[in-house]
N, C-alpha and C positions, 0 to 999 in steps of 0.2 A: 504494499498498500504505499503512495507518496503520501509522504511528512511534512508539511512545510509553515509554521507559524506565521501568522497574519502580523503586522506591527499595529503596535497600540495607538490608541485614541487618545488626542488631546483636549484638555479638561476646555480648550477656548474654543471647541468647535459644538462642542454643548452645552456650554452658556449663552454661545448665540443665537442658536434655535430657537426660533420662537416658538414649533409644538414641540420640542423634546426629541425633536429627530436628529441623531447623529448620524457623521458616517462612522462603519465600522473599521476596523484594523482592514487597509488595503492587502494584499498578499504579498508576500514577498517574492524580490526579482528571481527571478529563473535566472538558471545559465542559457548563454546566449548558445544556442545549436548552432549546428554545422547547417552550413544552404542547403543541400537536400532535405535535411527535414524540415528546414524551416519553412520550404517551400511545398513542402509534404501538408504541413502543419494547419498552412494558411488555409488549404481546399476545404469544402466544407463535406462533410460525413455522408458515405456515398446510403445513396439506400440500404437495407436491409436484403436478403436472398428472396427470393421467390418462393413463399410457403407453401405445400399443397395439404392444406387443410382448412378446416371450418372455423377455426381460431387458433389464438396465437401468440404469445408474448416471451420477451426475455427480460429478463429481473436483475439488477447487480444484488448482490445479499448481502453488504453492509449497509445500503443505505435502502434497500427498498423501492429504490429507484424501476421506475420502468426505461428502461432503454427504446424497449421499437413493442410493436404487438400490433393488432388486426383481431377486429372482433373480439376484444379481451373482456370482455362482461356481458357479452350472450351466455344466455345457458343453455350447458350441452350435459348427456350424460358422461359420466367420469369414469367408468367400467375400472378398470381395478385402479385404477390413481387412489381408488375410495380407498385402498388398502394401508392410504400413508395416512390417510387421517385416524385411523383404526388405530394405526402403530404409535400416534400421536394420543391415541386417550391410554393406550397399554403403558406407556410409561409415564404419562401423567399421573394414573394412577397409582403406579410402582410410585413413585418419588412421596404421593402422599401416603405410602404405607398401606394403601389399603390392597395390595395384593403384592409377591414377590416371586422375582425368574424362577427361584426354584419351585415353585406352585408348580401341583401336580395338576394337569388340565386333563379333561377328561374328552376321548374322541368322540362324545354321544353320536346315540344312531340320527338323531336329527341332524348332526353339523354331517355327518358321513352319508346319509341320505340325498341332503341337499347339497352338495359341493363336494362329494366325493369322487371317486374313480366311472361313480356309474351314472355321473352326469357327462354334459359337454364340455363342460368349463374344465379348467387347470384346478390340481387337487395336490397335497403335499404327501399323500403315502399313509399316516399315520393311521393305525389299525384301528375299527370301531371298538368302543368302548374299552376301549385304553386309555392309560396317561401317559404322557410325554410333559419335561418340564417344559414352564412356561417360555422358556426365553426358547428351547430351543422349538415351539410350537409356532413361535411367533417368526422364525429363522424361516418353517416351513412356510410361512404364510410371505414373506416378505420375498422371499429368492424363487421358491417355486410356485408361488404366488398362490398359495394354495387356499380356495375359498373354502375347503371346509374347514382347516387351521382359521381363517377370520369366525367362521359361525361358533368353532370353540373357545377360541381364546373370548369372542364374545359374550356366550352364556359365562364361561368361567367368572368372570369380571362385572359384570352386572347380571345374571341370573339370566337371562333371556334378549332373541336380538332387539327384540323392539325396545329393552330400558337401555339396551348400550346401541341404538339409537340416540337415543333421547341426551346421553352422554355426550354423541358427536358431534350433535347440534349444538349444543352448552359449549364445549371446546372451539367449534367451529367458531360463532360468535365473539370468544371472547378474542381469536387472536384477529379476528375483523372481514370473515368472510362471509360477508354481506348477499351474494346471491346465491349461499349453497343452503344447501337442504339433502341430508343424509336420509335413507329409508332403509339400508341396510350394510354391514360393516365387508361385505364384498365388492360388492358393484355391479349384481351382476340388474341386467334392465327392471324399472319399476319406475313405476309411477312417482313422478314427486323426487325420484332421486337426481337433483343436479350439482352445477358448479359450473365454477366459468374458468378458464384459462388465468387469469389475474387471480381470483381467491386465492388456485391450487397451487400457486406461484408462493402467495402469500404462506402457505398452510407448508410447503417443503423449507422455505428459511425457516418457519415457526420451528419445521423438526430437527432441521440441523444447527439453530441455537439455542435449542432450549433440551435438544436429547441428544449429546452428541453419540451416545455409544447405541442407542435404538438405530440411530441415523447407519454408523458403520457398517449395519448388518446387510445396507443394499450396497455393497458393492461387490458383495462374496457371488462370486461368479459362477456355484453350482455346489447344491447342498443334496446331502442323500439320506434319504427313511428307509430303515432295513433294506432290503436290495433294489430302492429305486434310487438312482442318480440323475437329479435333470439339472439343467444350466437356467443359466439366467436369462430371461429373453433381452436384457437391455444390450444391445448389441453394442453400445459405445463402452462397455466396460474392455471389450477386446479391443476396440480401434483406438482409443485415445486415452492415456496413460493418466491424464491429468479429471476423467470424467471418474466418480465415486457414487454415482448413481441417479437418479432415483428409484422412479416406478414406472413400470408399462401399464398398458391397458387394453384391450379387445375386445369386444363386441358386434354384434350386426349393426346394434342401434346407434354404439359410439364411431365404429371405425376403428382406426389402431391410435393410439396414442404414447404419448413418452413425455415423464420431466425428469426434468436431466439434470444434474448441477457438475459442475470441474471448478476444480481450484488452480491456478498457473500463479507461484507465485506469493504473492497476498492476495491476490485479487479473484474471488468466485460468483462465476453470475448460475442462472437458472435462469431454464429454457424449459415452457412447456408448447406441445401439438396438439391441439384435440382432432381429431376427426380426420385423419392421413388416410392415404391410398394401398399402404402395404408396411408390411414388417421393419421391409430395410428404408422404406421411402421416409419413413419416422424419424428412422436412426440419422440419414443422412440429411434430414429438413434438419437434425435440430445440430449437429454435427456444424452445419454450415451456420447456424445463427447462434451458437457461441463462438465460433472461429473470427464471426463478424463481432462481435461482442467486444472479447479480447483484443484485438488488432483495434479498435476505432475508438473505447472507450475504458477512461480509467478514474480508480477511486481516490478522493484527497482526504484526509482530518485537517481541518479545517482550526479546530479548536478542541481542546483537552476536557475531559472533564472535571471540575471544580478547580478551574485555574482559574484566575480573573483576566478578565478579557477587558474592563473597563470599571474606572470608578467614578462613585458620582456624590457630590455634595449631600450632605442629611443634615436637613435642621432640625431643633431643637432636640437633642441625641447627645448620650454622654462620649459618643463619639462624631466625628466630623464628616464620616465619608465609609460607605459601604459599597464593598468589590462586589462586584456581578461575574456569573460567567453562566455555565452550561451543567448540567447535571449528569452527564452522559454524554462520550465524541462526538461532535460535531463530522459528521461525514460528506461528502459529494460526490456526484459521479460525473465527469464532463468529458466532451469528446478530447480525446489527445489532443496536445499544446493550446488547450482553451483556458488553462488555467490563472493565468496573466488578465484574464477577460473576465473574470470576475468580479461584481462589485456588490460587498454587504455593506451592511448599515444595520442601525442600532432603534430601536423605537425603544425612547423612557421616556417616563414622565418627567416634565422640565425642574416641577417641585416633589421632592421627596423628605418626607416627614417623621421621625422615632416616634412610636416603637416600630422596628424592623426586625419579624423573625427570620432567624438562618433558613433557609431554604423557598421563603417567597416570593412569588413571581413578579416581577418588575422588568414588566416591557416584553419586549422580546429581539431577535437578531433575524436577518435574511440574508440570504443572497442571493442576486440574479447574474444571470444570464444570458447574455444576446434581448434583456426585458423581462424575458421570463423568468420566476422565482424558484429557485433551481434545490433548496432547503431553506427553512426558518424552522425556529426553537425559542423555546420561551428561555429570558436572560432570569435566572434567580438569583437572592442573594446568600453572600457565599459566606458572608459573616454573619450575627443577629448584632444589632443597636438598640441598645436600651435608651428609653426615656433619662432626656438631662434631669439636673437639678432642677428646681425653680428659677432661683436665677440667668439659668446657661436657655430655659426655656425661656423668658420675660426677653433677654437679650435678643434671643433667632426671633422671635415673634416682630420684635421691632425693626429688626434687621432684613425680614423678608416685606414687612411694611414700605420699610424704606426700596426695598429692591423694586417692589409691585409697580 
């Protein structure tokens, strides 16, 4: 990840602002590139590759920014990419202590009949009416896309598929998947079982961020249950060493789908291709999207968390100023070579009066590129400012009246 600190704001600029809008720190000067690179960086980003699918999206993992997409918010059937949501719920319930990775999970007759070898869908191969450790059952679902394993996990975690689906929808809302609704844990076609390319990219980002161990199962290339060894259907795991997930999906209503993620250096991207025409085409298109994103975009860390980026005058306080910053690293994705064109600014109230609590939101910082906002975060007080004594308050009251 490209990390370049921004220069400090001057208090004079803030004092002369009629509405409290001050220029934020400007990007530090960058090294002068060689002539061929400068010429290349001056060119606009070419359009993304043509994708043979109903909907698709490319997301930067660090920022959550959408770099490109088409029909990204159109509701589609997610097919077996649904199992990423199932993985997320299982991991979340494990973290809360409600289930454990060593739990014996029963392959019930219901799970076996609805998703086992006797069906037309993918299956894990675990024997009916026998148990397997939860972690092993999950690998059977993730690597082999086992519908039977997904049902068995749902029954173990929530008692039934219906109850588990309620958990799926609750977690989806928490993630921010506003256009998604899940009716089952496996992704077979069912009325009302829908998502979007954008929502699924958000889901992939959440799984990687929140539960890296559960995510790591997605890079396993093959998995054996009893006498049956099955290969992961994500062809990119064999074609691109930077790809480490995430999930394929297919049925007649959904077409061929692929949620992929790759990490090159410090940069990670997530692609989602829905409704493609074949297993190979979804892989080819996903690879093209990832290559395009890595070639033409980069991620910058603008501000560190809990480090002062501005100091502001405080009236009637035991201290005369408060330090402002962001409570989490502020990142932005830009076309390569465009970093120096970022324009940051801060919107801060003209008058700040104590008391001020640590963590209190005070204004915001935003960054624009070519007139468009590419990142925006609240500014928070990094230190508390208690109310000053009687005479300090009276003096500041007089000075505030004088300044006005």
